C-alpha positions in Angstrom: 0.0 0.0 0.0 2.7 2.5 1.0 4.7 1.5 -2.2 1.6 2.4 -4.3 1.1 5.8 -2.6 4.8 6.6 -3.0 4.7 5.7 -6.7 1.5 7.8 -7.1 3.1 10.9 -5.5 6.2 10.4 -7.8 3.9 10.2 -10.9 2.0 13.3 -9.8 5.3 15.2 -9.3 6.5 14.1 -12.7 3.3 15.1 -14.5 3.2 18.5 -12.7 6.8 19.2 -13.9 5.5 18.8 -17.5 2.8 21.4 -17.1 3.3 24.8 -18.9 1.9 27.3 -16.4 0.5 30.5 -17.8 2.3 33.8 -17.4 0.7 36.4 -15.1 -0.6 38.5 -18.0 -2.3 35.5 -19.5 -3.7 34.5 -16.1 -5.0 38.0 -15.4 -6.6 38.3 -18.9 -8.4 35.0 -18.5 -9.6 35.9 -15.0 -11.0 39.2 -16.3 -12.9 37.4 -19.1 -14.3 34.9 -16.6 -15.4 37.5 -14.2 -17.1 39.6 -17.0 -18.9 36.5 -18.3 -20.0 35.5 -14.8 -21.3 39.0 -14.2 -23.1 39.1 -17.6 -24.8 35.7 -17.1 -25.7 36.6 -13.4 -27.5 39.7 -14.5 -29.1 37.9 -17.5 -30.4 35.0 -15.4 -31.6 37.4 -12.7 -33.6 39.4 -15.3 -35.1 36.2 -16.8 -36.0 35.0 -13.3 -37.7 38.3 -12.5 -39.6 38.3 -15.8 -40.9 34.8 -15.3 -41.9 35.5 -11.8 -43.8 38.6 -12.9 -45.4 36.6 -15.7 -46.5 33.9 -13.2 -48.0 36.5 -10.9 -49.9 38.0 -13.7 -51.3 34.7 -14.8 -52.3 33.7 -11.3 -53.9 37.1 -10.7 -55.7 36.9 -14.1 -57.2 33.5 -13.3 -58.2 34.2 -9.7 -55.3 33.0 -7.6 -54.2 34.7 -4.5 
């Protein structure tokens, strides 16, 4: 068991040494794009939710709900 764990850790270390990590400028640019997209979709989904909620309230009110 310990031999397997040791081999696994060595393999992980070997694979991580092969990784090409992004430069800071690439990382920052990607992070900005992700944050902008998250903000856009959050606002979009919030507006869709609000619209559907108001539509549901209108339908319920129209047909004698609460």
